[in-house]
C-alpha positions as MATLAB code, in Angstrom:
seq = 'MRIDQFVSQATGMPRSEAQKVIRRGQVLVDGNIITKTSTHIDPAAVVLLDDAPITLPGNIYLMLHKPAGVVSATEDPAHRTVLDLIDHPHRHTLHVVGRLDKDTTGLLLITNDGEWSHRLMSPKHHVPKTYLATLAEPLTQAAAQQLRAGVQLHGEKGLTRPAEVEILPAQQARITIREGKYHQVKRMFAAVGNRVEGLHRERVGDWVLDADLQPGEWRELMDVHIS';
ca = [
       0.000    0.000    0.000;
       1.066    3.632   -0.387;
       3.086    5.077    2.466;
       0.776    8.086    2.803;
      -2.213    5.751    3.056;
      -0.410    3.672    5.686;
       0.511    6.689    7.815;
      -2.981    8.136    7.505;
      -4.682    4.903    8.536;
      -2.202    4.139   11.306;
      -2.382    7.556   12.947;
      -5.870    8.793   12.103;
      -4.483   11.965   10.523;
      -5.892   13.173    7.193;
      -4.056   11.987    4.086;
      -2.885   15.559    3.379;
      -1.249   15.813    6.818;
       0.333   12.377    6.403;
       1.887   13.560    3.162;
       3.380   16.568    4.925;
       5.136   14.537    7.632;
       6.453   12.135    4.989;
       7.897   14.943    2.890;
       9.556   16.387    6.001;
      11.437   13.115    6.478;
       9.679   12.150    9.705;
       8.793    8.631    8.500;
      11.157    5.655    8.404;
      10.328    2.311    6.787;
      12.561   -0.592    7.806;
      15.190    1.948    8.831;
      15.048    4.040    5.665;
      13.671    7.577    5.460;
      10.848    7.791    2.911;
       9.966   11.208    1.520;
       8.015   10.256   -1.600;
       4.339   10.017   -0.617;
       3.415    7.588   -3.400;
       6.014    4.982   -2.352;
       4.468    1.536   -1.959;
       5.426   -0.440    1.140;
       4.657   -3.816    2.666;
       1.954   -3.304    5.345;
       4.020   -5.630    7.549;
       7.053   -3.330    7.374;
       8.397   -1.600   10.482;
       7.269    2.010   10.191;
       8.369    4.781   12.535;
       6.925    8.263   12.806;
       9.209   10.597   14.763;
      11.015    7.461   16.011;
       7.816    5.937   17.404;
       6.396    2.773   15.793;
       3.015    3.035   14.104;
       0.813    0.164   12.936;
      -2.392   -0.208   11.002;
      -5.605   -0.493   13.009;
      -7.352   -3.842   13.106;
     -10.695   -4.402   11.448;
     -13.378   -2.000   12.637;
     -17.111   -2.777   12.582;
     -19.768   -0.251   13.555;
     -23.551   -0.224   13.784;
     -25.219    3.156   13.235;
     -28.827    4.172   13.692;
     -29.058    6.373   10.612;
     -31.355    9.379   10.991;
     -33.234   10.960    8.122;
     -31.541   13.783    6.270;
     -27.978   12.446    6.108;
     -26.474   10.693    3.116;
     -24.817    7.276    3.109;
     -21.437    8.413    1.853;
     -17.941    9.021    3.147;
     -18.036   12.617    1.928;
     -20.460   14.917    0.162;
     -19.983   18.578   -0.775;
     -23.603   19.521   -0.177;
     -24.969   17.259    2.563;
     -24.068   15.917    5.975;
     -22.864   12.319    5.717;
     -23.191    9.353    8.058;
     -19.441    9.488    8.720;
     -19.936   12.990   10.100;
     -21.850   11.253   12.905;
     -18.958    8.904   13.745;
     -16.467   10.127   16.351;
     -13.778    7.485   15.815;
      -9.996    7.961   15.546;
      -9.914    5.973   12.294;
     -13.097    7.376   10.821;
     -11.422    8.328    7.548;
     -10.561    4.645    6.873;
     -14.195    3.530    7.075;
     -16.749    2.928    4.361;
     -20.490    2.313    4.338;
     -21.736   -1.244    3.822;
     -24.521   -0.642    1.325;
     -26.452    2.591    1.218;
     -29.719    3.928    2.542;
     -31.580    6.751    0.838;
     -31.252   10.171    2.435;
     -34.791    9.959    3.844;
     -34.503    6.306    4.967;
     -33.661    5.591    8.604;
     -32.390    2.616   10.537;
     -29.561    0.126   10.538;
     -26.385    1.037    8.692;
     -23.175   -0.965    8.988;
     -19.809    0.750    8.632;
     -16.383   -0.867    8.441;
     -12.844   -0.819    7.093;
     -13.048   -4.523    6.194;
     -13.641   -4.773    2.461;
     -14.056   -8.547    2.502;
     -16.798   -8.366    5.121;
     -18.727   -5.618    3.346;
     -18.459   -7.496    0.041;
     -19.788  -10.640    1.715;
     -22.827   -8.752    3.012;
     -23.625   -6.808   -0.144;
     -22.665   -9.205   -2.950;
     -25.796  -10.187   -4.914;
     -24.677  -13.828   -5.087;
     -24.935  -14.220   -1.301;
     -28.585  -13.075   -1.062;
     -28.154  -11.626    2.448;
     -31.614  -10.749    3.832;
     -32.439   -7.126    4.616;
     -35.588   -6.259    6.563;
     -37.445   -2.957    6.361;
     -40.450   -1.424    8.081;
     -42.409    0.532    5.488;
     -45.089    3.130    6.173;
     -47.411    3.207    3.180;
     -49.815    5.666    1.599;
     -52.541    2.999    1.572;
     -53.103   -0.194    3.587;
     -51.378   -3.147    1.940;
     -53.892   -5.663    0.633;
     -53.452   -9.405    0.900;
     -53.394   -9.613   -2.895;
     -50.602   -7.049   -3.137;
     -48.644   -8.793   -0.377;
     -48.917  -12.064   -2.265;
     -47.607  -10.392   -5.410;
     -44.564   -9.165   -3.480;
     -43.991  -12.635   -2.067;
     -44.054  -14.093   -5.551;
     -41.904  -11.403   -7.167;
     -42.885   -8.274   -9.084;
     -41.756   -6.547  -12.242;
     -39.904   -3.311  -11.541;
     -40.018   -0.490  -14.039;
     -37.046   -0.718  -16.363;
     -35.940   -4.150  -15.089;
     -35.906   -7.516  -16.793;
     -37.521  -10.390  -14.952;
     -39.133  -10.415  -11.531;
     -37.689   -9.543   -8.153;
     -36.725  -12.451   -5.925;
     -39.551  -13.576   -3.616;
     -39.892  -11.354   -0.565;
     -41.151  -12.036    2.930;
     -44.030   -9.689    3.705;
     -45.977   -9.052    6.901;
     -49.007   -6.748    6.861;
     -49.098   -4.526    9.949;
     -51.607   -2.034   11.383;
     -51.440    1.706   10.707;
     -50.705    1.262    7.000;
     -47.390   -0.386    7.674;
     -45.710   -3.519    6.368;
     -42.516   -5.389    7.155;
     -40.653   -6.667    4.103;
     -37.489   -8.751    3.783;
     -35.639   -8.785    0.476;
     -32.490  -10.563   -0.681;
     -31.431   -8.179   -3.417;
     -30.121   -4.635   -3.553;
     -31.552   -2.957   -6.602;
     -31.764    0.830   -6.740;
     -34.617    2.071   -4.488;
     -35.867   -1.503   -4.553;
     -38.347   -1.490   -1.665;
     -39.979    1.731   -2.835;
     -40.173    0.430   -6.392;
     -41.628   -2.884   -5.273;
     -44.495   -1.216   -3.442;
     -45.019    1.102   -6.401;
     -45.290   -1.996   -8.622;
     -48.324   -3.145   -6.610;
     -49.986    0.275   -6.679;
     -48.848    1.682   -3.351;
     -46.367    4.323   -2.219;
     -43.767    4.272    0.547;
     -44.011    7.338    2.776;
     -41.475    6.214    5.352;
     -38.807    3.507    5.341;
     -36.761    2.133    8.241;
     -34.222   -0.688    7.972;
     -34.323   -3.050   10.916;
     -31.944   -5.816    9.944;
     -29.083   -6.851    7.639;
     -28.171  -10.518    7.743;
     -27.581  -11.455   11.383;
     -27.394   -7.835   12.501;
     -30.483   -6.256   14.066;
     -30.595   -2.573   14.981;
     -30.173   -2.127   18.734;
     -33.323   -0.797   20.335;
     -31.140    1.308   22.666;
     -29.488    3.229   19.813;
     -31.157    6.555   19.177;
     -31.044    8.150   15.696;
     -27.495    9.327   15.060;
     -25.961    7.024   17.690;
     -23.543    4.185   16.940;
     -21.628    1.409   18.647;
     -18.822   -0.965   17.791;
     -19.538   -4.590   16.883;
     -17.163   -6.899   18.693;
     -18.264  -10.396   17.639;
     -18.055  -10.134   13.864;
     -17.163  -13.125   11.709;
     -17.371  -13.994    8.028;
     -19.174  -17.233    7.315;
];
């Protein structure tokens, strides 16, 4: 990996600041001063910053209760992002595991482990994702059965994979899908003649949003594994 990326991830400093300390000759790799910021190094190398050893952080896994009005991105010039909510020393190394629309709330997973996020989001793994939808009209049994069987989305070929659907009071429904098409849940309800007015993700795979987490709050996940 690049030396500036290594220093940035190991220390939590922005990449631009890491480049400055490298150019000033403050970084040694296996005993050699490195001043070129694009130099590639072995992540297992011995790296010193001002004569103190620095190492990469381990894998980080976070659960966030995403509020409405923030975007699921690492940075955005016009909107507040979910990473703006994360007070973590290695925040700049993290990425969002799948996205939620700006107005969608609920469970969002954040990590620096690319293998784990790929495992959760890869279409071939069909990881279930559960949402609570507030609808413009009560969901009929006929419409629910259509969703369970698969529906045709506008502009898509073929039907969606069968969904699990539970009709709830107060014009709500709980739906579990195993795909990740663009705006899929909203488009699925539109395909059966309804409209989503509010959407909240409750679960991704084995991970269920903590009831104790208020919108905007997050916690670390300590017992993560890849199956």
